[in-house]
BALOBA-1460 file (C-alpha; in Angstrom, 3 decimals):
// residues 223
<rec num="1" residu="m" x="-19.429" y="-14.161" z="-78.218"/>
<rec num="2" residu="a" x="-22.683" y="-15.537" z="-76.829"/>
<rec num="3" residu="r" x="-25.007" y="-12.939" z="-75.338"/>
<rec num="4" residu="k" x="-24.879" y="-14.500" z="-71.878"/>
<rec num="5" residu="s" x="-21.104" y="-14.480" z="-71.916"/>
<rec num="6" residu="y" x="-21.129" y="-10.880" z="-73.103"/>
<rec num="7" residu="q" x="-23.374" y="-9.829" z="-70.217"/>
<rec num="8" residu="e" x="-21.096" y="-11.679" z="-67.827"/>
<rec num="9" residu="k" x="-18.161" y="-9.709" z="-69.207"/>
<rec num="10" residu="l" x="-20.033" y="-6.451" z="-68.614"/>
<rec num="11" residu="t" x="-20.708" y="-7.489" z="-65.027"/>
<rec num="12" residu="e" x="-17.068" y="-8.448" z="-64.583"/>
<rec num="13" residu="l" x="-15.949" y="-5.066" z="-65.897"/>
<rec num="14" residu="r" x="-18.134" y="-3.258" z="-63.363"/>
<rec num="15" residu="e" x="-16.806" y="-5.411" z="-60.524"/>
<rec num="16" residu="d" x="-13.205" y="-4.852" z="-61.594"/>
<rec num="17" residu="i" x="-13.715" y="-1.094" z="-61.689"/>
<rec num="18" residu="l" x="-15.275" y="-1.122" z="-58.241"/>
<rec num="19" residu="y" x="-12.255" y="-3.054" z="-56.986"/>
<rec num="20" residu="m" x="-9.900" y="-0.517" z="-58.578"/>
<rec num="21" residu="s" x="-11.777" y="2.267" z="-56.813"/>
<rec num="22" residu="e" x="-11.284" y="0.531" z="-53.462"/>
<rec num="23" residu="v" x="-7.535" y="0.284" z="-54.053"/>
<rec num="24" residu="v" x="-7.338" y="3.922" z="-55.150"/>
<rec num="25" residu="m" x="-9.274" y="5.115" z="-52.086"/>
<rec num="26" residu="e" x="-6.978" y="3.113" z="-49.833"/>
<rec num="27" residu="r" x="-3.942" y="4.751" z="-51.449"/>
<rec num="28" residu="l" x="-5.475" y="8.181" z="-50.916"/>
<rec num="29" residu="r" x="-6.114" y="7.340" z="-47.252"/>
<rec num="30" residu="m" x="-2.511" y="6.203" z="-46.931"/>
<rec num="31" residu="g" x="-1.287" y="9.432" z="-48.527"/>
<rec num="32" residu="l" x="-3.338" y="11.505" z="-46.099"/>
<rec num="33" residu="d" x="-2.128" y="9.440" z="-43.134"/>
<rec num="34" residu="a" x="1.487" y="9.777" z="-44.269"/>
<rec num="35" residu="l" x="1.091" y="13.529" z="-44.510"/>
<rec num="36" residu="e" x="-0.545" y="13.838" z="-41.099"/>
<rec num="37" residu="q" x="1.901" y="11.534" z="-39.319"/>
<rec num="38" residu="k" x="5.026" y="12.648" z="-41.238"/>
<rec num="39" residu="d" x="5.475" y="8.961" z="-42.054"/>
<rec num="40" residu="d" x="8.117" y="8.655" z="-44.775"/>
<rec num="41" residu="e" x="7.817" y="4.864" z="-44.931"/>
<rec num="42" residu="l" x="4.082" y="5.046" z="-45.609"/>
<rec num="43" residu="a" x="4.675" y="7.825" z="-48.135"/>
<rec num="44" residu="l" x="7.149" y="5.652" z="-50.018"/>
<rec num="45" residu="e" x="4.638" y="2.800" z="-50.017"/>
<rec num="46" residu="v" x="2.100" y="5.045" z="-51.760"/>
<rec num="47" residu="i" x="4.651" y="6.291" z="-54.271"/>
<rec num="48" residu="e" x="6.048" y="2.857" z="-55.080"/>
<rec num="49" residu="g" x="2.555" y="1.365" z="-55.388"/>
<rec num="50" residu="d" x="1.627" y="3.621" z="-58.292"/>
<rec num="51" residu="g" x="2.838" y="1.038" z="-60.790"/>
<rec num="52" residu="e" x="0.192" y="-1.404" z="-59.572"/>
<rec num="53" residu="i" x="-2.546" y="1.156" z="-60.214"/>
<rec num="54" residu="n" x="-1.177" y="1.884" z="-63.664"/>
<rec num="55" residu="r" x="-1.181" y="-1.818" z="-64.550"/>
<rec num="56" residu="m" x="-4.728" y="-2.143" z="-63.249"/>
<rec num="57" residu="y" x="-5.752" y="0.798" z="-65.422"/>
<rec num="58" residu="l" x="-4.181" y="-0.725" z="-68.532"/>
<rec num="59" residu="d" x="-5.853" y="-4.089" z="-67.894"/>
<rec num="60" residu="l" x="-9.255" y="-2.436" z="-67.545"/>
<rec num="61" residu="e" x="-8.646" y="-0.322" z="-70.612"/>
<rec num="62" residu="q" x="-8.054" y="-3.543" z="-72.542"/>
<rec num="63" residu="e" x="-11.264" y="-5.030" z="-71.119"/>
<rec num="64" residu="c" x="-13.187" y="-2.051" z="-72.485"/>
<rec num="65" residu="i" x="-11.528" y="-2.351" z="-75.888"/>
<rec num="66" residu="d" x="-12.234" y="-6.088" z="-76.054"/>
<rec num="67" residu="l" x="-15.888" y="-5.562" z="-75.218"/>
<rec num="68" residu="l" x="-16.211" y="-3.010" z="-77.996"/>
<rec num="69" residu="a" x="-14.364" y="-5.220" z="-80.483"/>
<rec num="70" residu="l" x="-15.994" y="-8.571" z="-79.769"/>
<rec num="71" residu="q" x="-19.579" y="-7.494" z="-80.214"/>
<rec num="72" residu="q" x="-21.270" y="-4.323" z="-81.340"/>
<rec num="73" residu="p" x="-22.944" y="-3.146" z="-78.116"/>
<rec num="74" residu="v" x="-26.476" y="-1.838" z="-78.007"/>
<rec num="75" residu="a" x="-26.795" y="1.814" z="-77.055"/>
<rec num="76" residu="s" x="-27.069" y="1.271" z="-73.288"/>
<rec num="77" residu="d" x="-24.123" y="-1.138" z="-73.224"/>
<rec num="78" residu="l" x="-22.079" y="1.218" z="-75.359"/>
<rec num="79" residu="r" x="-22.685" y="4.059" z="-72.897"/>
<rec num="80" residu="f" x="-21.754" y="1.757" z="-70.017"/>
<rec num="81" residu="i" x="-18.439" y="0.786" z="-71.613"/>
<rec num="82" residu="a" x="-17.635" y="4.356" z="-72.646"/>
<rec num="83" residu="a" x="-18.482" y="5.687" z="-69.172"/>
<rec num="84" residu="s" x="-16.456" y="2.925" z="-67.529"/>
<rec num="85" residu="f" x="-13.430" y="3.791" z="-69.651"/>
<rec num="86" residu="k" x="-13.679" y="7.427" z="-68.576"/>
<rec num="87" residu="i" x="-14.146" y="6.436" z="-64.928"/>
<rec num="88" residu="i" x="-10.984" y="4.336" z="-64.791"/>
<rec num="89" residu="t" x="-9.109" y="7.337" z="-66.175"/>
<rec num="90" residu="d" x="-10.405" y="9.469" z="-63.306"/>
<rec num="91" residu="l" x="-9.481" y="6.770" z="-60.792"/>
<rec num="92" residu="e" x="-5.950" y="6.551" z="-62.187"/>
<rec num="93" residu="r" x="-5.559" y="10.307" z="-61.871"/>
<rec num="94" residu="i" x="-6.803" y="10.230" z="-58.283"/>
<rec num="95" residu="a" x="-4.095" y="7.661" z="-57.586"/>
<rec num="96" residu="d" x="-1.537" y="10.057" z="-59.107"/>
<rec num="97" residu="l" x="-2.741" y="12.754" z="-56.705"/>
<rec num="98" residu="a" x="-2.300" y="10.313" z="-53.810"/>
<rec num="99" residu="v" x="1.301" y="9.870" z="-54.968"/>
<rec num="100" residu="n" x="1.677" y="13.649" z="-54.811"/>
<rec num="101" residu="l" x="0.671" y="13.519" z="-51.133"/>
<rec num="102" residu="g" x="3.400" y="10.955" z="-50.548"/>
<rec num="103" residu="e" x="5.935" y="13.210" z="-52.222"/>
<rec num="104" residu="y" x="4.798" y="16.225" z="-50.195"/>
<rec num="105" residu="t" x="5.297" y="14.140" z="-47.053"/>
<rec num="106" residu="l" x="8.921" y="13.471" z="-47.972"/>
<rec num="107" residu="d" x="9.505" y="17.174" z="-48.694"/>
<rec num="108" residu="a" x="7.678" y="18.587" z="-45.648"/>
<rec num="109" residu="q" x="9.647" y="20.450" z="-43.008"/>
<rec num="110" residu="e" x="7.098" y="21.083" z="-40.270"/>
<rec num="111" residu="d" x="3.407" y="21.840" z="-39.802"/>
<rec num="112" residu="l" x="3.202" y="25.615" z="-39.654"/>
<rec num="113" residu="f" x="-0.521" y="26.044" z="-40.370"/>
<rec num="114" residu="p" x="-2.580" y="24.186" z="-37.750"/>
<rec num="115" residu="d" x="-5.720" y="26.124" z="-38.693"/>
<rec num="116" residu="v" x="-5.816" y="24.410" z="-42.088"/>
<rec num="117" residu="d" x="-7.442" y="21.002" z="-41.634"/>
<rec num="118" residu="v" x="-6.099" y="18.989" z="-44.551"/>
<rec num="119" residu="q" x="-7.439" y="15.786" z="-43.029"/>
<rec num="120" residu="e" x="-11.003" y="17.092" z="-42.966"/>
<rec num="121" residu="m" x="-10.697" y="18.101" z="-46.593"/>
<rec num="122" residu="g" x="-9.276" y="14.677" z="-47.377"/>
<rec num="123" residu="e" x="-12.212" y="12.947" z="-45.693"/>
<rec num="124" residu="l" x="-14.619" y="15.048" z="-47.756"/>
<rec num="125" residu="t" x="-12.947" y="13.904" z="-50.956"/>
<rec num="126" residu="l" x="-12.888" y="10.253" z="-49.864"/>
<rec num="127" residu="d" x="-16.611" y="10.420" z="-49.120"/>
<rec num="128" residu="m" x="-17.227" y="11.910" z="-52.551"/>
<rec num="129" residu="i" x="-15.281" y="9.158" z="-54.323"/>
<rec num="130" residu="e" x="-17.045" y="6.436" z="-52.357"/>
<rec num="131" residu="d" x="-20.481" y="7.925" z="-53.037"/>
<rec num="132" residu="a" x="-19.662" y="8.369" z="-56.719"/>
<rec num="133" residu="m" x="-18.687" y="4.714" z="-57.029"/>
<rec num="134" residu="v" x="-21.816" y="3.569" z="-55.181"/>
<rec num="135" residu="a" x="-23.861" y="5.660" z="-57.620"/>
<rec num="136" residu="y" x="-22.007" y="3.990" z="-60.514"/>
<rec num="137" residu="d" x="-22.666" y="0.533" z="-59.079"/>
<rec num="138" residu="t" x="-26.343" y="1.148" z="-58.308"/>
<rec num="139" residu="e" x="-26.996" y="3.541" z="-61.211"/>
<rec num="140" residu="d" x="-28.346" y="6.161" z="-58.807"/>
<rec num="141" residu="v" x="-28.832" y="9.317" z="-60.867"/>
<rec num="142" residu="e" x="-30.058" y="11.457" z="-57.955"/>
<rec num="143" residu="a" x="-26.872" y="10.681" z="-56.054"/>
<rec num="144" residu="c" x="-24.921" y="11.836" z="-59.102"/>
<rec num="145" residu="r" x="-26.639" y="15.200" z="-59.140"/>
<rec num="146" residu="e" x="-26.270" y="15.608" z="-55.382"/>
<rec num="147" residu="l" x="-22.543" y="14.884" z="-55.631"/>
<rec num="148" residu="a" x="-22.077" y="17.680" z="-58.140"/>
<rec num="149" residu="e" x="-23.684" y="20.086" z="-55.672"/>
<rec num="150" residu="r" x="-21.416" y="18.887" z="-52.854"/>
<rec num="151" residu="d" x="-18.377" y="19.797" z="-54.922"/>
<rec num="152" residu="d" x="-19.249" y="23.452" z="-54.352"/>
<rec num="153" residu="d" x="-18.755" y="22.900" z="-50.603"/>
<rec num="154" residu="l" x="-15.342" y="21.369" z="-51.249"/>
<rec num="155" residu="d" x="-14.386" y="24.317" z="-53.456"/>
<rec num="156" residu="h" x="-15.388" y="26.760" z="-50.704"/>
<rec num="157" residu="f" x="-13.390" y="24.740" z="-48.174"/>
<rec num="158" residu="a" x="-10.322" y="24.905" z="-50.424"/>
<rec num="159" residu="e" x="-10.778" y="28.637" z="-50.962"/>
<rec num="160" residu="r" x="-11.010" y="29.319" z="-47.215"/>
<rec num="161" residu="a" x="-7.969" y="27.150" z="-46.523"/>
<rec num="162" residu="s" x="-5.909" y="29.015" z="-49.124"/>
<rec num="163" residu="e" x="-6.996" y="32.356" z="-47.656"/>
<rec num="164" residu="i" x="-5.861" y="31.223" z="-44.196"/>
<rec num="165" residu="v" x="-2.431" y="30.314" z="-45.534"/>
<rec num="166" residu="v" x="-1.987" y="33.582" z="-47.415"/>
<rec num="167" residu="r" x="-3.187" y="35.694" z="-44.465"/>
<rec num="168" residu="d" x="-0.895" y="33.875" z="-42.074"/>
<rec num="169" residu="l" x="2.015" y="34.338" z="-44.452"/>
<rec num="170" residu="i" x="1.418" y="38.075" z="-44.598"/>
<rec num="171" residu="e" x="1.145" y="38.429" z="-40.811"/>
<rec num="172" residu="r" x="4.057" y="36.177" z="-39.840"/>
<rec num="173" residu="e" x="7.313" y="37.817" z="-38.689"/>
<rec num="174" residu="l" x="10.522" y="36.068" z="-39.700"/>
<rec num="175" residu="d" x="14.055" y="36.710" z="-38.476"/>
<rec num="176" residu="s" x="16.284" y="35.145" z="-41.119"/>
<rec num="177" residu="p" x="16.427" y="34.237" z="-44.810"/>
<rec num="178" residu="e" x="16.587" y="30.568" z="-43.761"/>
<rec num="179" residu="e" x="13.254" y="30.878" z="-41.979"/>
<rec num="180" residu="v" x="11.778" y="32.560" z="-45.033"/>
<rec num="181" residu="e" x="12.993" y="29.738" z="-47.264"/>
<rec num="182" residu="v" x="11.553" y="27.012" z="-45.025"/>
<rec num="183" residu="l" x="8.259" y="28.849" z="-44.703"/>
<rec num="184" residu="l" x="7.898" y="29.371" z="-48.448"/>
<rec num="185" residu="q" x="8.565" y="25.692" z="-49.091"/>
<rec num="186" residu="d" x="5.904" y="24.656" z="-46.600"/>
<rec num="187" residu="v" x="3.444" y="27.216" z="-47.957"/>
<rec num="188" residu="s" x="3.989" y="25.895" z="-51.469"/>
<rec num="189" residu="r" x="3.538" y="22.301" z="-50.282"/>
<rec num="190" residu="l" x="0.329" y="23.107" z="-48.415"/>
<rec num="191" residu="l" x="-1.198" y="25.076" z="-51.288"/>
<rec num="192" residu="l" x="-0.381" y="22.204" z="-53.647"/>
<rec num="193" residu="t" x="-2.018" y="19.772" z="-51.208"/>
<rec num="194" residu="i" x="-5.178" y="21.886" z="-51.105"/>
<rec num="195" residu="r" x="-5.213" y="22.133" z="-54.887"/>
<rec num="196" residu="d" x="-4.720" y="18.401" z="-55.338"/>
<rec num="197" residu="l" x="-7.516" y="17.484" z="-52.928"/>
<rec num="198" residu="e" x="-9.792" y="19.895" z="-54.746"/>
<rec num="199" residu="r" x="-8.873" y="18.076" z="-57.963"/>
<rec num="200" residu="v" x="-9.765" y="14.751" z="-56.350"/>
<rec num="201" residu="g" x="-13.226" y="16.174" z="-55.768"/>
<rec num="202" residu="d" x="-13.398" y="17.196" z="-59.426"/>
<rec num="203" residu="h" x="-12.596" y="13.633" z="-60.462"/>
<rec num="204" residu="a" x="-15.354" y="12.331" z="-58.183"/>
<rec num="205" residu="v" x="-17.785" y="14.667" z="-59.947"/>
<rec num="206" residu="n" x="-16.498" y="13.399" z="-63.300"/>
<rec num="207" residu="i" x="-17.350" y="9.859" z="-62.202"/>
<rec num="208" residu="a" x="-20.851" y="10.990" z="-61.255"/>
<rec num="209" residu="a" x="-21.213" y="12.821" z="-64.560"/>
<rec num="210" residu="r" x="-20.265" y="9.744" z="-66.562"/>
<rec num="211" residu="t" x="-22.631" y="7.615" z="-64.505"/>
<rec num="212" residu="l" x="-25.511" y="9.989" z="-65.193"/>
<rec num="213" residu="y" x="-24.686" y="9.841" z="-68.893"/>
<rec num="214" residu="m" x="-24.442" y="6.054" z="-68.715"/>
<rec num="215" residu="v" x="-27.857" y="5.629" z="-67.111"/>
<rec num="216" residu="e" x="-29.948" y="8.385" z="-68.680"/>
<rec num="217" residu="n" x="-27.940" y="9.485" z="-71.714"/>
<rec num="218" residu="d" x="-27.821" y="12.861" z="-69.939"/>
<rec num="219" residu="d" x="-24.667" y="14.940" z="-70.340"/>
<rec num="220" residu="e" x="-25.702" y="17.859" z="-68.096"/>
<rec num="221" residu="l" x="-22.845" y="17.286" z="-65.612"/>
<rec num="222" residu="i" x="-20.185" y="16.657" z="-68.240"/>
<rec num="223" residu="y" x="-20.073" y="20.167" z="-69.648"/>
């Protein structure tokens, strides 16, 4: 493969990964909207669209393999391809978490915890993914380090939200076993939602960590 063509392939890989990130973020937005609006049709759209993300992941995985096989990359290119492979894995897992939100929507009974702002937490995670992908595109190492610090805020948000749910559960008075069953199902769903959004933030940090490694050969955020 000619060097120019090889560089074009590297550029194409970056562009394809950025496109995948846009699709994944849109699916996460749809999952959050479905959950907020109790929209089963939108939830099903997120769930049924997971196959498209999986195919996109496999295509990009093959791009990475081809780039490694067709020409022995120099060190910086090798880090770029390796980081890109890890990043598409994180994006695919974020898409899986969006599917979870769709499934929680279908299972939800009613919103019993208005003090827990899932949408605000969702917006925080979307901002983190977007900023992580901008850092990947522009190779902004300071943005990568800043993103890792912001994850602490998301963790605190998740911890406070879980405490609200548990405290409310303890204080709530219920009159029948049926009410208890419905409440426990909704509590479980909400705690899983909080956990999954926290995991989305972790994946955003992973993307930043791989970008930092890609640019500066620095693994400080990986471990």
